[in-house]
Structure formats: C-alpha cells, structure tokens
TIKENU-392888 format. One record per residue (C-alpha): residue in one letter; x, y, z. Coordinates in Angstrom, 2 decimals. Layout:
% residues N
+---------+---------+---------+---------+
! residuo !      xx !      yy !      zz !
+---------+---------+---------+---------+
!       A !       X !       Y !       Z !
...
+---------+---------+---------+---------+
% end
This chain:
% residues 400
+---------+---------+---------+---------+
! residuo !      xx !      yy !      zz !
+---------+---------+---------+---------+
!       M !    4.10 !  -35.08 !   -4.46 !
!       K !    5.54 !  -32.49 !   -6.72 !
!       T !    5.40 !  -32.86 !  -10.49 !
!       P !    8.42 !  -31.93 !  -12.66 !
!       T !    9.66 !  -28.57 !  -11.51 !
!       F !    9.72 !  -25.34 !  -13.46 !
!       L !   13.23 !  -24.57 !  -12.23 !
!       S !   15.44 !  -26.27 !   -9.71 !
!       V !   18.58 !  -24.29 !  -10.44 !
!       L !   19.37 !  -21.24 !  -12.52 !
!       T !   21.96 !  -22.67 !  -14.91 !
!       L !   24.73 !  -20.47 !  -16.21 !
!       A !   25.25 !  -21.03 !  -19.92 !
!       A !   29.02 !  -21.20 !  -19.74 !
!       F !   29.46 !  -22.33 !  -23.28 !
!       F !   28.50 !  -18.87 !  -24.51 !
!       C !   31.64 !  -17.37 !  -22.92 !
!       V !   34.38 !  -17.12 !  -25.54 !
!       A !   37.74 !  -15.53 !  -24.84 !
!       A !   39.99 !  -15.48 !  -27.89 !
!       A !   43.59 !  -14.32 !  -28.18 !
!       G !   44.11 !  -13.51 !  -31.82 !
!       P !   42.37 !  -14.61 !  -35.03 !
!       S !   41.90 !  -18.27 !  -35.97 !
!       V !   39.31 !  -18.97 !  -38.62 !
!       T !   39.44 !  -22.73 !  -38.01 !
!       W !   38.93 !  -22.47 !  -34.25 !
!       D !   36.26 !  -19.75 !  -34.53 !
!       K !   34.29 !  -21.75 !  -37.11 !
!       A !   34.44 !  -25.07 !  -35.25 !
!       N !   33.69 !  -23.52 !  -31.90 !
!       Q !   30.69 !  -21.58 !  -33.17 !
!       A !   29.37 !  -24.57 !  -35.11 !
!       G !   29.62 !  -26.66 !  -31.97 !
!       L !   27.76 !  -24.09 !  -29.89 !
!       D !   25.05 !  -23.76 !  -32.53 !
!       A !   24.56 !  -27.53 !  -32.63 !
!       L !   24.47 !  -27.68 !  -28.85 !
!       R !   21.75 !  -25.03 !  -28.64 !
!       I !   19.41 !  -27.06 !  -30.84 !
!       G !   20.23 !  -30.39 !  -29.22 !
!       H !   22.34 !  -31.92 !  -32.01 !
!       N !   24.79 !  -33.45 !  -29.58 !
!       A !   26.72 !  -35.65 !  -32.00 !
!       E !   27.48 !  -32.71 !  -34.27 !
!       A !   28.24 !  -30.51 !  -31.26 !
!       E !   30.77 !  -33.03 !  -29.96 !
!       K !   32.42 !  -33.33 !  -33.35 !
!       Q !   32.82 !  -29.58 !  -33.76 !
!       L !   33.79 !  -28.79 !  -30.17 !
!       A !   36.37 !  -31.59 !  -30.17 !
!       A !   37.80 !  -30.14 !  -33.38 !
!       A !   37.93 !  -26.69 !  -31.79 !
!       L !   39.74 !  -28.14 !  -28.77 !
!       K !   42.26 !  -29.89 !  -31.00 !
!       E !   42.96 !  -26.58 !  -32.73 !
!       A !   43.18 !  -24.75 !  -29.38 !
!       E !   45.79 !  -27.21 !  -28.15 !
!       T !   48.12 !  -25.88 !  -30.85 !
!       F !   47.89 !  -22.36 !  -29.42 !
!       G !   49.72 !  -23.39 !  -26.27 !
!       P !   48.75 !  -23.46 !  -22.59 !
!       A !   48.76 !  -19.67 !  -22.25 !
!       D !   45.95 !  -19.06 !  -24.73 !
!       A !   42.49 !  -18.27 !  -23.35 !
!       R !   40.83 !  -20.17 !  -26.19 !
!       L !   42.12 !  -23.41 !  -24.73 !
!       G !   40.21 !  -22.76 !  -21.53 !
!       T !   37.10 !  -21.89 !  -23.54 !
!       S !   37.27 !  -25.07 !  -25.63 !
!       L !   37.83 !  -27.26 !  -22.59 !
!       N !   34.90 !  -25.65 !  -20.81 !
!       N !   32.61 !  -25.92 !  -23.85 !
!       L !   33.27 !  -29.60 !  -24.47 !
!       A !   32.89 !  -30.31 !  -20.75 !
!       S !   29.52 !  -28.53 !  -20.81 !
!       L !   28.35 !  -30.80 !  -23.63 !
!       Y !   29.29 !  -33.95 !  -21.72 !
!       D !   27.75 !  -32.49 !  -18.57 !
!       T !   24.37 !  -31.96 !  -20.24 !
!       Q !   24.47 !  -35.59 !  -21.40 !
!       G !   25.21 !  -36.87 !  -17.90 !
!       K !   28.70 !  -38.00 !  -18.92 !
!       Y !   30.21 !  -36.71 !  -15.72 !
!       E !   33.38 !  -38.80 !  -15.84 !
!       Q !   34.25 !  -37.21 !  -19.17 !
!       A !   33.20 !  -33.71 !  -18.15 !
!       E !   35.00 !  -33.48 !  -14.80 !
!       P !   38.65 !  -33.60 !  -16.01 !
!       L !   37.85 !  -31.13 !  -18.77 !
!       Y !   36.29 !  -28.69 !  -16.30 !
!       K !   39.28 !  -29.08 !  -13.98 !
!       R !   41.72 !  -28.43 !  -16.77 !
!       A !   39.66 !  -25.48 !  -18.03 !
!       L !   39.76 !  -24.02 !  -14.53 !
!       A !   43.54 !  -24.38 !  -14.31 !
!       V !   44.05 !  -22.76 !  -17.72 !
!       R !   41.70 !  -19.87 !  -17.00 !
!       E !   43.23 !  -19.21 !  -13.59 !
!       K !   46.70 !  -19.11 !  -15.14 !
!       V !   45.84 !  -17.08 !  -18.23 !
!       L !   43.07 !  -14.78 !  -16.94 !
!       G !   43.84 !  -14.56 !  -13.23 !
!       L !   42.17 !  -15.96 !  -10.14 !
!       E !   39.47 !  -13.27 !  -10.04 !
!       H !   38.32 !  -13.36 !  -13.66 !
!       A !   34.62 !  -13.81 !  -14.49 !
!       E !   35.31 !  -16.88 !  -16.64 !
!       V !   37.05 !  -18.51 !  -13.71 !
!       A !   33.80 !  -18.07 !  -11.78 !
!       V !   31.90 !  -19.63 !  -14.72 !
!       T !   33.99 !  -22.79 !  -14.64 !
!       L !   33.88 !  -22.96 !  -10.84 !
!       N !   30.09 !  -22.82 !  -11.02 !
!       N !   29.95 !  -25.48 !  -13.75 !
!       L !   32.20 !  -27.88 !  -11.89 !
!       A !   30.19 !  -27.30 !   -8.71 !
!       D !   26.97 !  -28.07 !  -10.63 !
!       L !   28.50 !  -31.33 !  -11.82 !
!       Y !   29.37 !  -32.36 !   -8.28 !
!       R !   26.00 !  -31.29 !   -6.91 !
!       V !   23.95 !  -33.40 !   -9.32 !
!       Q !   26.08 !  -36.39 !   -8.34 !
!       G !   25.46 !  -35.74 !   -4.65 !
!       K !   29.08 !  -34.78 !   -4.02 !
!       F !   28.04 !  -31.83 !   -1.89 !
!       G !   31.30 !  -31.46 !   -0.01 !
!       L !   33.16 !  -30.90 !   -3.29 !
!       A !   30.53 !  -28.55 !   -4.72 !
!       E !   30.11 !  -26.14 !   -1.80 !
!       P !   33.58 !  -24.48 !   -1.75 !
!       L !   33.45 !  -24.05 !   -5.53 !
!       Y !   30.08 !  -22.28 !   -5.40 !
!       K !   31.29 !  -20.09 !   -2.56 !
!       R !   34.44 !  -19.12 !   -4.41 !
!       A !   32.48 !  -18.38 !   -7.61 !
!       L !   30.09 !  -16.20 !   -5.61 !
!       A !   32.95 !  -14.32 !   -3.94 !
!       I !   34.60 !  -13.60 !   -7.30 !
!       K !   31.36 !  -12.23 !   -8.73 !
!       E !   30.62 !  -10.16 !   -5.62 !
!       R !   34.02 !   -8.51 !   -5.77 !
!       A !   33.72 !   -7.85 !   -9.50 !
!       L !   30.08 !   -6.75 !   -9.64 !
!       G !   29.10 !   -5.73 !   -6.13 !
!       P !   26.82 !   -7.54 !   -3.66 !
!       E !   23.53 !   -6.49 !   -5.30 !
!       H !   24.14 !   -7.22 !   -8.96 !
!       A !   21.54 !   -9.30 !  -10.81 !
!       N !   24.21 !  -11.61 !  -12.20 !
!       L !   24.76 !  -12.98 !   -8.71 !
!       A !   21.37 !  -14.71 !   -8.80 !
!       T !   22.63 !  -17.79 !  -10.64 !
!       T !   25.32 !  -18.71 !   -8.14 !
!       L !   23.16 !  -17.73 !   -5.17 !
!       S !   20.40 !  -20.04 !   -6.41 !
!       N !   22.80 !  -22.87 !   -7.15 !
!       L !   24.34 !  -22.68 !   -3.68 !
!       A !   20.85 !  -22.54 !   -2.18 !
!       E !   19.87 !  -25.63 !   -4.16 !
!       L !   22.92 !  -27.41 !   -2.79 !
!       Y !   21.77 !  -26.69 !    0.76 !
!       R !   18.19 !  -27.63 !   -0.03 !
!       A !   19.34 !  -31.01 !   -1.35 !
!       Q !   20.96 !  -31.57 !    2.04 !
!       E !   17.84 !  -30.35 !    3.87 !
!       K !   19.79 !  -27.38 !    5.24 !
!       Y !   16.79 !  -25.15 !    4.74 !
!       D !   18.00 !  -22.45 !    7.12 !
!       L !   21.01 !  -21.92 !    4.86 !
!       A !   19.09 !  -22.19 !    1.60 !
!       E !   16.32 !  -19.70 !    2.39 !
!       P !   18.39 !  -16.49 !    2.71 !
!       L !   20.24 !  -17.32 !   -0.49 !
!       Y !   17.01 !  -17.83 !   -2.45 !
!       K !   15.65 !  -14.60 !   -0.97 !
!       R !   18.77 !  -12.71 !   -1.92 !
!       A !   18.65 !  -14.12 !   -5.46 !
!       L !   15.09 !  -12.84 !   -5.76 !
!       A !   16.02 !   -9.44 !   -4.33 !
!       V !   19.01 !   -8.81 !   -6.62 !
!       T !   16.98 !   -9.91 !   -9.64 !
!       E !   14.13 !   -7.56 !   -8.74 !
!       K !   16.54 !   -4.67 !   -8.26 !
!       G !   18.51 !   -5.30 !  -11.42 !
!       L !   15.86 !   -6.48 !  -13.86 !
!       G !   12.56 !   -5.19 !  -12.52 !
!       A !    9.61 !   -6.72 !  -10.71 !
!       D !    8.04 !   -8.21 !  -13.86 !
!       S !   11.15 !   -9.73 !  -15.39 !
!       P !   10.81 !  -13.37 !  -16.48 !
!       A !   13.84 !  -14.07 !  -14.30 !
!       I !   11.71 !  -13.18 !  -11.27 !
!       A !    9.50 !  -16.17 !  -12.01 !
!       L !   12.51 !  -18.45 !  -11.80 !
!       C !   13.63 !  -17.05 !   -8.46 !
!       A !   10.10 !  -17.02 !   -7.03 !
!       D !    9.59 !  -20.65 !   -8.06 !
!       N !   12.80 !  -21.71 !   -6.32 !
!       L !   11.84 !  -20.03 !   -3.06 !
!       A !    8.25 !  -21.26 !   -3.26 !
!       S !    9.46 !  -24.83 !   -3.79 !
!       L !   11.59 !  -24.55 !   -0.67 !
!       Y !    8.58 !  -23.37 !    1.34 !
!       L !    6.41 !  -26.14 !   -0.10 !
!       T !    8.99 !  -28.71 !    1.01 !
!       Q !    8.81 !  -27.23 !    4.51 !
!       E !    4.99 !  -27.17 !    4.44 !
!       K !    5.00 !  -23.37 !    4.74 !
!       Y !    2.05 !  -23.08 !    2.42 !
!       D !    1.15 !  -19.50 !    3.31 !
!       L !    4.58 !  -18.43 !    2.09 !
!       A !    4.67 !  -20.68 !   -0.96 !
!       E !    1.28 !  -19.71 !   -2.37 !
!       P !    1.89 !  -16.02 !   -3.20 !
!       L !    5.28 !  -16.82 !   -4.71 !
!       Y !    3.84 !  -19.47 !   -7.01 !
!       K !    1.01 !  -17.10 !   -7.96 !
!       R !    3.51 !  -14.39 !   -8.81 !
!       A !    5.67 !  -16.78 !  -10.83 !
!       L !    2.60 !  -18.05 !  -12.69 !
!       T !    1.38 !  -14.53 !  -13.52 !
!       I !    4.78 !  -13.43 !  -14.82 !
!       T !    5.22 !  -16.60 !  -16.87 !
!       E !    1.76 !  -16.32 !  -18.41 !
!       K !    2.55 !  -12.76 !  -19.43 !
!       S !    6.05 !  -13.41 !  -20.75 !
!       L !    5.70 !  -16.88 !  -22.31 !
!       G !    1.98 !  -17.27 !  -22.85 !
!       A !   -0.92 !  -19.08 !  -21.21 !
!       E !   -0.20 !  -22.33 !  -23.05 !
!       H !    3.56 !  -22.51 !  -22.51 !
!       A !    4.99 !  -25.62 !  -20.83 !
!       N !    6.43 !  -23.57 !  -17.96 !
!       T !    3.01 !  -22.04 !  -17.35 !
!       G !    1.58 !  -25.52 !  -16.99 !
!       I !    4.31 !  -26.64 !  -14.61 !
!       L !    3.74 !  -23.63 !  -12.37 !
!       A !   -0.01 !  -24.22 !  -12.42 !
!       G !    0.68 !  -27.74 !  -11.20 !
!       S !    2.98 !  -26.46 !   -8.48 !
!       L !    0.31 !  -24.10 !   -7.19 !
!       G !   -2.06 !  -27.05 !   -7.30 !
!       D !    0.38 !  -28.92 !   -5.06 !
!       V !    0.08 !  -26.17 !   -2.45 !
!       Y !   -3.71 !  -26.36 !   -2.39 !
!       R !   -3.80 !  -30.15 !   -2.45 !
!       A !   -1.39 !  -30.35 !    0.49 !
!       Q !   -3.79 !  -28.15 !    2.46 !
!       G !   -6.82 !  -30.21 !    1.48 !
!       K !   -8.15 !  -27.41 !   -0.74 !
!       F !   -9.03 !  -29.85 !   -3.49 !
!       E !  -11.60 !  -27.61 !   -5.15 !
!       L !   -8.82 !  -25.08 !   -5.81 !
!       A !   -6.26 !  -27.70 !   -6.81 !
!       A !   -8.43 !  -29.49 !   -9.40 !
!       P !   -8.62 !  -26.75 !  -12.09 !
!       L !   -4.91 !  -26.06 !  -11.74 !
!       Y !   -4.02 !  -29.72 !  -12.15 !
!       K !   -6.39 !  -29.97 !  -15.12 !
!       R !   -4.76 !  -26.96 !  -16.73 !
!       A !   -1.28 !  -28.40 !  -16.14 !
!       L !   -2.37 !  -31.67 !  -17.75 !
!       V !   -3.92 !  -30.02 !  -20.82 !
!       I !   -0.82 !  -27.90 !  -21.44 !
!       A !    1.49 !  -30.90 !  -21.00 !
!       E !   -0.60 !  -33.01 !  -23.39 !
!       S !   -0.34 !  -30.30 !  -26.00 !
!       A !    3.41 !  -29.91 !  -25.54 !
!       L !    4.41 !  -33.55 !  -25.06 !
!       G !    1.75 !  -35.61 !  -26.78 !
!       P !   -0.90 !  -37.90 !  -25.26 !
!       D !    1.43 !  -40.82 !  -24.50 !
!       S !    4.41 !  -39.07 !  -22.92 !
!       P !    5.72 !  -40.69 !  -19.71 !
!       D !    5.82 !  -37.21 !  -18.18 !
!       L !    2.01 !  -37.15 !  -18.23 !
!       A !    1.68 !  -39.95 !  -15.68 !
!       P !    2.32 !  -37.86 !  -12.54 !
!       R !    0.05 !  -35.09 !  -13.83 !
!       L !   -2.74 !  -37.59 !  -14.50 !
!       N !   -2.23 !  -39.03 !  -11.04 !
!       N !   -2.34 !  -35.61 !   -9.35 !
!       L !   -5.66 !  -34.76 !  -10.96 !
!       A !   -7.07 !  -38.21 !  -10.23 !
!       V !   -6.10 !  -37.97 !   -6.55 !
!       T !   -7.84 !  -34.62 !   -6.36 !
!       Y !  -11.03 !  -35.90 !   -8.00 !
!       K !  -11.02 !  -38.90 !   -5.66 !
!       A !  -10.78 !  -36.57 !   -2.64 !
!       L !  -13.76 !  -34.67 !   -4.05 !
!       K !  -15.59 !  -38.00 !   -4.49 !
!       K !  -15.75 !  -37.46 !   -8.25 !
!       Y !  -14.92 !  -41.09 !   -8.84 !
!       D !  -16.18 !  -41.16 !  -12.42 !
!       L !  -13.65 !  -38.48 !  -13.31 !
!       A !  -10.80 !  -40.05 !  -11.35 !
!       E !  -11.06 !  -43.58 !  -12.77 !
!       P !  -10.09 !  -42.90 !  -16.43 !
!       L !   -7.19 !  -40.75 !  -15.25 !
!       Y !   -5.82 !  -43.49 !  -13.00 !
!       K !   -6.25 !  -46.04 !  -15.80 !
!       R !   -4.48 !  -43.85 !  -18.31 !
!       S !   -1.63 !  -43.15 !  -15.87 !
!       L !   -1.27 !  -46.90 !  -15.33 !
!       A !   -1.21 !  -47.61 !  -19.07 !
!       I !    1.43 !  -44.95 !  -19.73 !
!       T !    3.58 !  -46.19 !  -16.84 !
!       E !    3.37 !  -49.81 !  -18.00 !
!       K !    4.29 !  -48.83 !  -21.54 !
!       S !    7.22 !  -46.62 !  -20.56 !
!       L !    8.67 !  -48.63 !  -17.66 !
!       G !    7.44 !  -52.18 !  -18.17 !
!       T !    4.72 !  -54.16 !  -16.42 !
!       E !    6.88 !  -55.17 !  -13.45 !
!       H !    8.25 !  -51.76 !  -12.46 !
!       R !    7.58 !  -50.55 !   -8.92 !
!       S !    5.94 !  -47.39 !  -10.28 !
!       V !    3.38 !  -49.68 !  -11.91 !
!       A !    2.65 !  -51.08 !   -8.45 !
!       T !    1.98 !  -47.55 !   -7.20 !
!       S !   -0.47 !  -46.93 !  -10.06 !
!       L !   -2.18 !  -50.26 !   -9.40 !
!       N !   -2.52 !  -49.38 !   -5.73 !
!       N !   -4.04 !  -45.98 !   -6.56 !
!       L !   -6.65 !  -47.52 !   -8.84 !
!       A !   -7.39 !  -50.25 !   -6.31 !
!       M !   -7.97 !  -47.71 !   -3.55 !
!       L !  -10.35 !  -45.80 !   -5.83 !
!       Y !  -12.42 !  -48.92 !   -6.37 !
!       Q !  -12.22 !  -49.71 !   -2.67 !
!       A !  -13.62 !  -46.28 !   -1.81 !
!       Q !  -16.63 !  -47.11 !   -4.01 !
!       G !  -17.10 !  -50.57 !   -2.57 !
!       K !  -16.07 !  -52.20 !   -5.85 !
!       H !  -14.02 !  -54.85 !   -4.07 !
!       D !  -14.12 !  -57.33 !   -6.96 !
!       L !  -12.27 !  -54.79 !   -9.12 !
!       A !   -9.87 !  -53.70 !   -6.38 !
!       E !   -8.63 !  -57.09 !   -5.16 !
!       P !   -6.75 !  -58.28 !   -8.28 !
!       L !   -5.03 !  -54.88 !   -8.44 !
!       H !   -3.89 !  -55.22 !   -4.81 !
!       K !   -2.59 !  -58.72 !   -5.53 !
!       R !   -0.62 !  -57.58 !   -8.54 !
!       A !    0.75 !  -54.51 !   -6.75 !
!       L !    1.88 !  -56.67 !   -3.83 !
!       A !    3.62 !  -59.17 !   -6.12 !
!       I !    5.48 !  -56.43 !   -7.99 !
!       K !    6.62 !  -54.71 !   -4.81 !
!       E !    7.83 !  -57.95 !   -3.24 !
!       K !    9.76 !  -58.76 !   -6.41 !
!       T !   11.32 !  -55.34 !   -6.96 !
!       L !   11.74 !  -54.07 !   -3.39 !
!       G !   12.00 !  -57.23 !   -1.33 !
!       A !    9.52 !  -58.86 !    1.01 !
!       N !   10.44 !  -56.66 !    3.96 !
!       H !   10.33 !  -53.21 !    2.39 !
!       P !    8.11 !  -50.59 !    4.12 !
!       S !    6.24 !  -50.05 !    0.86 !
!       V !    5.24 !  -53.72 !    0.95 !
!       A !    3.81 !  -53.09 !    4.41 !
!       T !    1.70 !  -50.24 !    3.03 !
!       T !    0.25 !  -52.48 !    0.32 !
!       L !   -0.47 !  -55.20 !    2.87 !
!       E !   -2.32 !  -52.67 !    5.03 !
!       N !   -4.38 !  -51.44 !    2.08 !
!       Y !   -5.22 !  -54.99 !    1.05 !
!       A !   -6.17 !  -55.82 !    4.65 !
!       E !   -8.78 !  -53.07 !    4.63 !
!       L !  -10.41 !  -54.72 !    1.63 !
!       L !  -10.35 !  -58.09 !    3.36 !
!       K !  -12.05 !  -56.60 !    6.40 !
!       A !  -14.71 !  -55.03 !    4.19 !
!       T !  -15.36 !  -58.38 !    2.49 !
!       K !  -15.77 !  -60.24 !    5.81 !
!       R !  -12.41 !  -62.05 !    5.81 !
!       P !  -11.03 !  -61.02 !    9.22 !
!       A !   -8.55 !  -63.90 !    9.57 !
!       E !   -6.86 !  -63.08 !    6.25 !
!       A !   -6.86 !  -59.38 !    7.12 !
!       A !   -5.28 !  -60.07 !   10.52 !
!       A !   -2.55 !  -62.16 !    8.92 !
!       M !   -1.69 !  -59.35 !    6.51 !
!       L !   -1.67 !  -56.72 !    9.24 !
!       K !    0.55 !  -58.93 !   11.38 !
!       R !    3.02 !  -59.25 !    8.53 !
!       A !    2.92 !  -55.49 !    7.89 !
!       A !    3.55 !  -54.79 !   11.59 !
!       A !    6.54 !  -57.15 !   11.55 !
!       I !    8.03 !  -55.36 !    8.53 !
!       R !    7.65 !  -51.98 !   10.19 !
!       A !    9.07 !  -53.23 !   13.49 !
!       K !   12.06 !  -54.68 !   11.68 !
!       K !   12.63 !  -51.43 !    9.82 !
!       F !   12.47 !  -49.32 !   12.96 !
!       G !   14.58 !  -51.78 !   14.87 !
!       S !   17.33 !  -51.70 !   12.25 !
!       D !   17.56 !  -47.96 !   12.57 !
!       D !   18.35 !  -48.05 !   16.29 !
+---------+---------+---------+---------+
% end
C-alpha cells in the first residue's frame, strides 16, 4: 500500500569519518577524491580513488588509524552498490583495526559497528545485526550520554531491525526515543525531526494505528515543506504517506489531493516515464475509483500499466496487477467487454510467473468470476470459483 518511503533508516555517513596519524599527501588526496566522487554518485571514480587510498594505507602498518578509515570507506562504497560480499570483509577488518588502534569504546568503532549491522539488516540477517547495533548504541550512550541527539541514528536503525521482524513492541520505544533526543538536541523544527516522525508514523501505519500516524505525518510534512520546499521530492513522498493514512480509513476525499500532489512532484523530479511513478499513479487511480470518478481513474490506470510494461516487460507479475486494476475499473462501470480480455491476460501472466496454485491466481479467478456472473455465464463462473476455492484450501492445508 505504501509508496516509496521518505526514510526507512537514518543512515550514518561513515565515510566522512577520517582519522589520520601523520601527514601523507598521497593518502589524503586519494581518500578525499574518493569521498568527493562518492558524494556525487561517480562510483567508478570513487572506487578507483578509495582503492588507491587503501593501498597507500596498507603501507602505514596495522597500527595506523588511516587503515581503518580506508577499509571502512571502501566498504561503504560497495555497500551502497549492494555489493555486500565485497563490503562485509572490509567492514570486519576495519572494525578489528579500529578496535586495536582506537580502543573498544571509540566513536569510530561505533560507526563501523553500525555500518556492518546495516549491511546484515538489509540482507535479512537480523541475528547478526542486532548485537552490533546494541553495542554501537552502548558505546555512544557511554560517550555522549543517554539523551544526545547523535544517538538517534542507531536508535532508529535498531528500531527498523525490529520493525522488519514485526517486533513492533520493541521498535516503538526506540523510534520514540530517537524523536525525543532529536527534539531535545536540535529543536522542534529541525529537519531531522521530520525523519524521526516519519519513521514512527510508518510504524503506526503498519499497525493500522491511524490516529497516531496522522499527526506525525502532518508534522513531518510541515517541517519538510519549510526546510526543503513545497516541491521537493521528500515533500511529495510525505504527502503520499499521509494520503495512505486517509485512504486506509476510507477518507478518499482527503487522500485524493495528497496523492495528486505526490504524483505532480514526482513527475517533476523524475520525469513522466519513470518506473517510480507507477505506484503513485495507481494510488491516485484507486482513490478516484473509490470516489466513483471513473473518468479520472482510467487514464491513470492505463498510464501505470504502460510504464510497468515498459520498465518490467509485458509478462511481469506487476503487469498482471495493473491489468487487474484496470479490469476492475471497467467492471465497476459495467464495461464487461473491455474488462474481460484484461482478466484473461492477467490470469495467464500470473499462472506463468507464480504457478497455477498461487493465492494471487485465486484472487484473479474470483474477480473474473464476478464478471462472468454479471454477463449471465453462471456455469463458467462456478468453475472458476471452484478452482479458486481449491487453491485457497490447498494453501491453508499446507500451512497446517
């Protein structure tokens, strides 16, 4: 239901931490050039320079802090590219060097612990990530105190770890604490507040606690509008998130202008054919359909379908979802001749990509059966419903 999030985790920019032990023009130049390239997304140049800096750092010996910095920086580059197998040993080695050279309680040790934990978390290796986050948090608490704003990053990351495991009772107090320390340290209108408020609101939205999510999203949206501008991409994402809250409650008249605003901002930022527009188009179309504004919903569904086909191919299961959405719109208007070929194509794609006995196939069969009933074909409808029931029974039976 939710479109791309404004912030899932507050990421600590570890590659900005540089601990040098004596002058080295070659290392300084390569390291800085690598960081500069990384900031602007020139990954090939960043890798070249950071690898050169690491090669130079190796000559300093294992007791030089620059070695830990270079290892951590190059690992961060690979991490951002999703090259986890290359990043992990570098992070581990950086951690060992920093612990030995700087001590077990040093701030840069906490940085690398957090980075390695992030790497494990995004791979779903939660058992490996949790103790690293906890240790990083403990180091920072001892160094800075329990109410310092710099704790927010690790608190939010640990909370995100628990949220990913649906341990909401553990995630909530951490998100709340991240928000509290940020408010105390940076002020109630700091842009960082928007990040923390969005995290907590997203947790509440997941739990269907809409009365708690709504004011947090509103606050995050207001702060972001003020700090980044009304047309900024993050403003649009937050507008869409607030729209999610209203849509989930059936408040479609409130959701529609927010979804429209999110779409307009995204179009401006990403261009009219970006794959990221598809879910935003779909959200607005669903809302218009619920409001029976079918003439407004149809072109949005069609455009979402076209973008999805172009970006993912005509046989992708997401295309089947778009086909189903458009078919159900036509069905709601009694345009069965337009809906039926879409149902047929959606069913064929789902059977091919998901298998004949997938629950999503059952959903498409049920939708198609409603059309068959409406067009006076009860025997065909009954056959489809019987097949759908068998799929669902098999699924539930296999879970026992």
